[in-house]
C-alpha positions in Angstrom: 0.0 0.0 0.0 2.7 2.5 1.0 4.7 1.5 -2.2 1.8 2.8 -4.3 1.8 6.1 -2.5 5.6 6.5 -2.9 5.5 5.5 -6.5 2.7 8.0 -7.2 4.8 10.7 -5.5 7.8 9.9 -7.6 5.8 9.9 -10.8 4.2 13.2 -9.9 7.7 14.7 -9.3 8.9 13.3 -12.6 5.9 14.8 -14.3 6.6 18.2 -12.8 10.2 18.0 -14.1 9.1 17.0 -17.6 6.5 19.8 -17.7 8.9 22.4 -16.3 11.2 21.5 -19.2 8.4 22.3 -21.6 7.8 18.7 -22.6 5.0 16.3 -22.1 4.3 12.5 -22.1 1.1 10.6 -22.5 -0.7 9.6 -19.3 -0.1 5.9 -20.2 3.7 6.5 -19.9 3.2 7.9 -16.4 1.0 4.9 -15.5 3.6 2.5 -16.7 6.4 4.4 -14.8 4.3 4.1 -11.7 4.0 0.3 -12.2 7.8 0.0 -12.8 8.5 2.0 -9.6 6.1 -0.1 -7.6 7.6 -3.3 -8.8 11.1 -2.1 -7.8 9.9 -1.1 -4.4 8.2 -4.5 -4.0 11.3 -6.3 -5.0 13.4 -4.3 -2.5 10.9 -5.0 0.2 10.8 -8.7 -0.5 14.6 -8.9 -0.5 14.7 -7.1 2.9 12.0 -9.4 4.3 14.1 -12.4 3.2 17.1 -11.1 5.0 15.1 -10.5 8.2 13.6 -13.9 8.0 17.1 -15.4 7.7 18.2 -13.4 10.7 15.2 -14.6 12.7 15.9 -18.2 11.7 19.6 -17.9 12.8 18.4 -16.4 16.1 15.9 -19.2 16.6 18.6 -21.8 15.8 21.0 -20.1 18.3 18.3 -20.1 21.0 17.6 -23.8 20.4 21.3 -24.6 20.6 21.6 -22.7 23.9 18.5 -24.4 25.3 19.9 -27.8 24.4 23.1 -26.9 26.1 21.4 -26.1 29.4 18.9 -28.9 29.2 
């Protein structure tokens, strides 16, 4: 959800830059840019979630090893 808001803000800023330069693009191009940005943000988020999941697994394994040691 937040990715969509961020993507929209980036596209809007890009639109401003294009229009300030005296150019224009079709709305479909801006819509496609928004999708591309959202996909990039989603990919980055999934990669980070994978790293966090790996860290949590390592922590759980460490806790299990320590529990076995004191058992």
